[in-house]
C-alpha positions as CSV (number, residue, x, y, z in Angstrom):
1,M,181.7,-1.2,261.0
2,T,179.8,-4.4,261.7
3,P,181.6,-7.6,260.3
4,T,179.6,-9.2,257.5
5,A,179.0,-12.9,256.9
6,S,181.7,-12.8,254.2
7,D,184.1,-11.2,256.7
8,D,183.4,-14.0,259.3
9,T,183.9,-16.7,256.6
10,R,187.2,-15.2,255.5
11,I,188.4,-15.1,259.1
12,I,187.3,-18.7,259.7
13,L,189.4,-19.8,256.7
14,D,192.4,-17.9,257.9
15,L,192.1,-19.3,261.5
16,V,191.9,-22.9,260.2
17,A,194.6,-22.4,257.6
18,S,197.0,-20.9,260.3
19,G,196.2,-23.7,262.8
20,R,194.8,-21.4,265.4
21,A,191.5,-23.2,265.3
22,R,190.7,-26.8,264.4
23,S,187.1,-27.3,265.2
24,R,183.8,-25.4,265.1
25,S,183.8,-25.0,268.9
26,Q,187.3,-23.4,268.8
27,L,186.1,-21.1,266.1
28,A,183.0,-20.0,268.1
29,D,185.2,-19.3,271.1
30,L,187.7,-17.2,269.1
31,L,185.1,-15.3,267.2
32,G,182.5,-14.8,269.9
33,L,179.8,-16.1,267.6
34,A,177.0,-18.5,268.2
35,A,177.7,-22.2,267.4
36,S,174.9,-22.2,264.9
37,T,176.3,-19.2,263.0
38,V,179.8,-20.7,262.9
39,G,178.2,-24.0,261.7
40,L,176.6,-22.1,258.7
41,R,179.8,-20.3,257.8
42,V,181.9,-23.5,258.0
43,Q,179.3,-25.4,255.9
44,S,179.6,-22.8,253.2
45,L,183.4,-23.3,253.1
46,L,182.9,-27.1,253.0
47,D,180.4,-26.8,250.2
48,A,182.8,-24.5,248.2
49,G,185.6,-27.1,248.6
50,L,187.8,-24.7,250.6
51,L,187.7,-26.6,253.9
52,E,187.3,-30.4,254.6
53,E,186.7,-32.5,257.7
54,A,189.7,-34.5,258.9
55,G,188.4,-37.0,261.5
56,E,187.4,-36.5,265.1
57,G,189.3,-34.7,267.9
58,S,189.5,-35.5,271.6
59,S,186.3,-35.3,273.6
60,R,186.1,-33.2,276.8
61,G,183.0,-35.0,278.0
62,G,180.7,-34.6,275.1
63,R,180.5,-35.5,271.5
64,R,183.9,-35.7,269.8
65,P,184.5,-32.5,267.6
66,R,184.9,-33.0,263.9
67,M,188.2,-31.5,263.0
68,L,188.7,-29.1,260.1
69,R,191.5,-28.4,257.7
70,V,192.1,-26.5,254.5
71,A,191.1,-28.8,251.6
72,E,194.1,-30.3,249.9
73,D,192.6,-30.0,246.5
74,G,190.7,-26.8,247.2
75,G,192.8,-24.8,244.8
76,I,196.0,-22.7,244.8
77,V,197.2,-19.1,245.1
78,L,199.8,-17.7,242.7
79,T,202.1,-14.9,243.6
80,A,204.8,-12.8,242.0
81,D,207.6,-10.7,243.6
82,L,208.8,-8.3,240.9
83,G,212.3,-6.9,241.2
84,G,214.4,-4.8,238.8
85,G,216.0,-7.8,237.0
86,H,214.1,-10.8,238.1
87,A,210.8,-12.0,239.5
88,R,210.1,-14.8,242.0
89,I,206.9,-16.7,241.1
90,G,205.2,-18.7,243.8
91,R,202.5,-21.4,244.0
92,H,200.8,-21.7,247.4
93,G,198.1,-23.8,249.0
94,L,195.1,-22.2,250.6
95,S,196.9,-22.0,253.9
96,G,199.4,-19.6,252.1
97,A,202.2,-22.2,252.5
98,I,204.7,-22.3,249.6
99,Q,204.4,-25.3,247.4
100,R,206.9,-24.2,244.7
101,V,208.9,-21.1,243.8
102,T,210.8,-20.3,240.7
103,T,212.8,-17.3,239.5
104,I,212.6,-15.7,236.0
105,P,214.5,-12.9,234.4
106,I,212.6,-9.7,233.8
107,D,213.3,-6.1,232.9
108,L,211.0,-3.6,234.4
109,T,212.2,-0.9,232.1
110,R,210.5,-2.7,229.2
111,G,207.2,-1.6,230.6
112,P,204.2,-3.4,232.2
113,E,202.8,-5.3,229.3
114,A,206.0,-7.1,228.4
115,T,206.9,-7.7,232.0
116,L,203.5,-9.1,233.0
117,A,203.4,-11.2,229.9
118,A,206.5,-13.0,231.1
119,V,205.1,-13.2,234.6
120,G,201.8,-14.7,233.3
121,D,203.7,-17.3,231.2
122,A,205.6,-18.3,234.3
123,M,202.4,-18.6,236.3
124,D,200.9,-20.8,233.7
125,T,203.6,-23.4,234.3
126,M,202.7,-23.4,238.0
127,I,199.0,-24.2,237.6
128,T,199.3,-27.9,236.4
129,G,195.5,-28.5,236.4
130,S,194.7,-26.9,239.7
131,T,192.1,-24.3,240.3
132,V,193.6,-20.8,240.8
133,R,191.6,-19.1,243.6
134,A,193.6,-15.8,243.7
135,I,196.8,-14.0,242.7
136,G,199.0,-11.7,244.8
137,V,201.7,-9.4,243.3
138,G,204.4,-7.4,245.0
139,L,205.9,-4.3,243.1
140,P,209.1,-2.4,243.9
141,G,207.3,1.0,244.0
142,P,204.4,2.9,245.5
143,V,201.1,1.1,244.9
144,H,197.5,2.4,245.0
145,V,196.0,-0.8,246.5
146,E,192.4,0.1,245.7
147,T,193.1,0.1,241.9
148,G,196.1,-2.2,241.9
149,S,198.1,0.3,240.1
150,V,201.6,1.8,240.4
151,D,201.7,5.3,241.8
152,Q,204.5,7.6,240.8
153,P,207.4,5.0,240.7
154,S,210.9,6.3,240.5
155,R,212.5,3.3,238.7
156,M,209.6,1.9,236.6
157,P,209.3,3.9,233.4
158,G,205.9,3.4,231.8
159,W,204.3,1.9,234.8
160,S,202.7,4.9,236.5
161,G,198.9,4.5,236.7
162,F,199.0,1.1,235.0
163,R,196.4,-1.2,236.6
164,V,198.4,-4.3,237.3
165,G,195.6,-6.1,239.1
166,E,193.1,-5.6,236.3
167,H,195.6,-6.6,233.7
168,L,196.4,-9.9,235.4
169,S,192.8,-10.6,236.3
170,A,191.8,-10.4,232.7
171,R,194.8,-12.6,231.8
172,F,193.5,-15.3,234.2
173,G,189.8,-15.2,233.5
174,G,188.7,-12.6,236.0
175,I,190.0,-14.1,239.3
176,S,190.9,-11.8,242.2
177,V,194.3,-10.1,242.0
178,A,195.8,-8.3,245.0
179,V,198.6,-5.9,244.5
180,D,200.8,-4.0,247.0
181,N,204.3,-2.6,247.5
182,D,206.9,-5.3,248.1
183,A,208.0,-3.9,251.4
184,N,204.4,-4.0,252.8
185,L,204.1,-7.6,251.6
186,A,207.5,-8.5,253.2
187,A,206.1,-7.1,256.5
188,L,202.9,-9.1,256.1
189,G,204.8,-12.3,255.2
190,E,207.1,-12.0,258.2
191,H,204.2,-11.2,260.5
192,G,202.6,-14.5,259.4
193,E,205.8,-16.3,260.3
194,Q,206.1,-14.5,263.7
195,F,202.4,-14.7,264.6
196,G,201.8,-13.8,268.2
197,A,205.4,-12.6,268.8
198,A,205.3,-9.2,267.2
199,H,202.0,-7.5,266.9
200,H,203.7,-4.2,266.1
201,S,206.7,-4.4,263.8
202,I,208.7,-2.8,261.0
203,T,210.1,-4.9,258.2
204,V,212.9,-3.3,256.2
205,K,213.7,-4.6,252.7
206,A,217.3,-3.7,252.2
207,G,218.5,-4.8,248.8
208,T,219.3,-2.9,245.6
209,A,216.9,-0.2,247.1
210,I,215.4,0.3,250.5
211,G,211.8,0.1,251.6
212,S,209.9,-0.8,254.8
213,G,206.5,-2.0,255.8
214,I,204.7,-1.4,259.1
215,I,202.4,-3.8,260.9
216,V,200.0,-2.4,263.5
217,D,198.0,-5.0,265.5
218,G,198.7,-7.5,262.7
219,V,197.5,-5.3,259.9
220,V,199.6,-3.4,257.3
221,H,199.6,0.3,258.0
222,R,199.7,2.2,254.7
223,G,199.0,5.8,255.8
224,A,196.9,8.4,254.2
225,T,198.3,8.1,250.7
226,G,199.9,4.6,250.9
227,A,203.4,5.9,251.5
228,A,203.8,4.9,255.2
229,G,207.2,3.3,255.8
230,D,208.9,4.8,252.8
231,I,212.1,5.7,254.6
232,T,214.3,5.4,251.5
233,H,214.0,9.1,250.8
234,T,214.7,10.2,254.3
235,R,217.4,13.0,254.2
236,I,220.6,12.0,255.9
237,D,222.6,15.0,257.0
238,A,226.3,15.3,256.3
239,I,226.4,12.7,253.5
240,G,226.8,15.1,250.7
241,D,224.5,16.0,247.8
242,T,224.4,12.8,245.8
243,P,221.4,12.9,243.5
244,C,218.6,10.5,244.3
245,S,216.1,8.9,241.9
246,C,213.3,10.9,243.6
247,G,214.9,14.2,242.4
248,N,216.3,15.3,245.8
249,T,219.8,14.9,247.1
250,G,221.2,13.2,250.2
251,C,218.5,10.6,250.6
252,L,219.1,7.4,252.5
253,E,219.1,5.2,249.4
254,T,222.1,7.2,248.1
255,V,224.3,5.8,250.9
256,A,222.6,2.7,252.3
257,S,221.1,0.8,249.4
258,G,222.8,-2.0,247.5
259,A,222.9,0.1,244.4
260,S,224.8,2.8,246.3
261,L,227.4,0.3,247.6
262,V,228.1,-0.8,244.0
263,R,228.5,2.9,243.0
264,Q,230.7,3.7,246.0
265,M,233.0,0.7,245.3
266,R,233.4,1.9,241.7
267,E,234.1,5.4,242.9
268,R,236.9,4.0,245.1
269,G,238.5,2.4,242.1
270,V,237.5,-1.2,242.8
271,A,237.1,-2.8,239.3
272,G,234.6,-5.4,238.2
273,I,231.8,-4.6,240.8
274,R,228.4,-5.1,239.2
275,S,226.1,-6.2,242.0
276,V,225.6,-5.8,245.7
277,E,226.2,-9.6,246.1
278,Q,229.8,-9.0,245.0
279,V,230.2,-6.2,247.6
280,L,228.8,-8.4,250.4
281,A,231.1,-11.2,249.4
282,L,234.1,-8.9,249.6
283,A,232.9,-7.8,253.1
284,R,232.6,-11.4,254.2
285,D,236.2,-11.9,253.1
286,A,237.2,-8.9,255.3
287,D,238.0,-6.5,252.4
288,P,238.5,-3.2,254.2
289,V,236.8,-1.0,251.7
290,A,233.7,-3.2,251.3
291,T,233.4,-3.8,255.1
292,T,233.6,-0.1,255.8
293,L,231.0,0.7,253.3
294,V,228.6,-2.0,254.5
295,R,229.0,-1.0,258.1
296,T,228.5,2.7,257.2
297,A,225.3,1.8,255.3
298,G,224.0,-0.1,258.3
299,T,224.7,2.9,260.5
300,H,222.9,5.3,258.2
301,L,219.9,2.9,258.0
302,G,219.9,2.6,261.8
303,Q,219.9,6.4,262.1
304,A,216.9,6.7,259.8
305,L,215.1,3.9,261.7
306,S,215.8,5.4,265.1
307,G,213.3,8.2,264.7
308,V,210.6,5.7,263.5
309,V,211.3,3.3,266.4
310,N,211.2,6.1,269.0
311,F,207.8,7.3,267.5
312,F,206.2,3.9,266.8
313,N,207.7,1.8,269.7
314,P,207.4,-1.6,267.8
315,H,208.0,-5.1,269.2
316,A,210.5,-5.8,266.5
317,V,212.5,-4.6,263.5
318,F,213.0,-7.3,260.9
319,L,215.5,-7.0,258.0
320,T,215.0,-8.8,254.7
321,G,216.6,-8.5,251.3
322,G,220.1,-9.2,250.2
323,M,221.8,-6.8,252.7
324,S,220.1,-8.5,255.7
325,A,222.4,-11.5,255.2
326,S,225.4,-9.4,256.1
327,E,226.3,-9.6,259.8
328,P,228.3,-6.3,259.8
329,F,225.3,-4.5,258.2
330,L,222.9,-6.0,260.7
331,A,225.2,-5.2,263.7
332,A,225.6,-1.6,262.6
333,V,221.8,-1.1,262.2
334,R,221.3,-2.7,265.7
335,S,224.0,-0.6,267.3
336,R,222.8,2.7,265.9
337,V,219.2,2.1,266.9
338,Y,220.0,1.1,270.4
339,E,222.3,4.1,270.8
340,A,219.9,6.7,269.4
341,C,216.6,5.5,270.9
342,H,215.1,5.9,274.4
343,P,215.9,2.9,276.7
344,L,212.2,2.3,277.3
345,V,211.6,2.0,273.6
346,T,214.4,-0.6,273.1
347,Q,213.8,-2.5,276.4
348,R,212.1,-5.3,274.6
349,L,212.9,-4.5,271.0
350,R,214.2,-7.2,268.7
351,I,216.3,-6.3,265.6
352,E,217.1,-9.3,263.5
353,A,217.1,-10.8,260.1
354,A,213.6,-12.0,258.9
355,R,212.9,-15.7,259.3
356,T,211.2,-15.7,255.9
357,G,214.3,-14.6,254.0
358,A,213.9,-14.4,250.3
359,D,210.3,-15.8,250.6
360,A,209.0,-12.9,252.6
361,I,207.3,-11.1,249.7
362,V,205.7,-14.1,248.1
363,L,204.4,-15.3,251.5
364,G,203.0,-11.8,252.1
365,A,201.4,-11.7,248.6
366,A,199.7,-15.0,249.3
367,R,198.3,-13.8,252.6
368,L,197.0,-10.6,251.0
369,A,195.5,-12.5,248.1
370,L,193.8,-14.9,250.5
371,S,192.5,-12.0,252.7
372,E,190.7,-10.5,249.6
373,L,189.5,-13.9,248.3
374,E,185.7,-13.8,247.5
375,M,184.0,-15.9,250.1
376,P,181.1,-18.3,249.4
377,A,177.7,-17.1,250.5
378,S,176.1,-18.5,253.7
379,A,172.8,-18.0,255.3
């Protein structure tokens, strides 16, 4: 498919925002476009207030280039990372960089209207007179990205088929709203942080539940039905028949998720355990039961990932979510993957905690929202 003028303009904004290009000549070299074409695209972004000129650069023998940057007052992007009990709401500049993040309590079981009303109210407090250019939303369930709707979620009663993007777009005057699965957005956010270092990567969100996003050549790979990377329902042999939220038994999430660790601690008679954070704190204090469960969870996740790593041969596996802060968990994942995979596959493989930490999803949501931002027309 031949790139359109709008595609070129969107890429130019991204190149300038990420710092990969600072002048028209650099943009022309990177895009392989004529200088006159780049000039028209840049001018449309300047006229729309999305870019601004920032002085002159160094000359290489000719006229000094006029440097470009994202306009400081060009507008903002709002994001939301929805979890089971809380949501992180972000405000970003047009580069995608975080300007402010806040956390609010939510309850997904109350349904989409009530939840998104709370999210919208929190976003209102972030605007403070700025122009909202786009919104990005991450959801903890399968998402049909074309419609911005939830697709057969297992822990979101009342959400199936609900068009989150359309609902929020109407709430904020018709602006563009991009919606995706939170694990895909975590992968996108981490890729932006690691740009150039991991063109092919898997980002695993290991928290109350488990999900993963796949990046291929810098682009989220969603698969034929948007379920690519959904390892949480991989069947793990020899772990029993614990029922899973998907209706099957013996799935990875029944032994390796944060929720499963809480359940297993209670089954072992440890009183007062209500959250995965408590389990991880006990493991940090060398509690033998908690430490064993955390390590075992990491081993099971590593086993599930090993088949994916052998097949996909990524540059890196990044772990985010609450569980990724546990060194015993991370070490167990790393050990099992290296043990189970072909040496050629692991020769240059990195397995590490994501640099973006808790901000991975809102950063990915901002990048997705900016990638779908309607671009100004140019000649």
